[in-house]
C-alpha positions, 0 to 999 in steps of 0.5 A, a space after each residue: 225196669 225204669 229208674 226213679 229218684 225219690 227225694 223228700 223230707 220227713 214230717 215231725 212224726 217221721 223224723 221221730 221214727 227215724 231217730 227211734 229206729 235208725 237209718 239202717 232200719 229205714 233203708 230196710 223198709 224202703 228195700 221191702 217197699 220197692 220189692 213189694 211192687 216188683 222193684 229193687 233199691 239201687 241207693 239210699 242217701 241221707 242229706 240235710 238242707 232242702 231234702 232229708 233223703 235221696 233214693 234211687 229205685 229200679 221199678 217195673 213202670 210208672 204204676 209202681 212209682 205212683 203206688 209208692 208215692 201214694 203210699 208214702 204220701 198217705 202215711 203222713 210220715 214224709 213229703 215226697 217228690 218223684 223224678 223219672 231218670 233217663 240214661 244217656 241212650 234214652 235221651 238220645 232216643 228222645 232227641 231223635 223223635 219229632 214231636 208235633 208242637 207249635 209255640 202259643 200264639 204262632 
């Protein structure tokens, strides 16, 4: 399973729903959303400022993450950004790769 961070902000309609239903209900909805694509919710935090929510989920792969992002985006209740999260060991593995790259103009 891969970890993904979803951050975003509710639209006016979305925040009205959160006010009416409460934060616990919204978290429960996200638990079911993650489970519906084969994943699990690791954490769900509320914030204020630039983003309204910070959600970490374990998902089977990028297709599941994309399905969540498209579904939430199409709902009109929130804007969403998706970040793939890497462990220290995964970053170590990436650092050992030798990508073929050339700087533009060189």
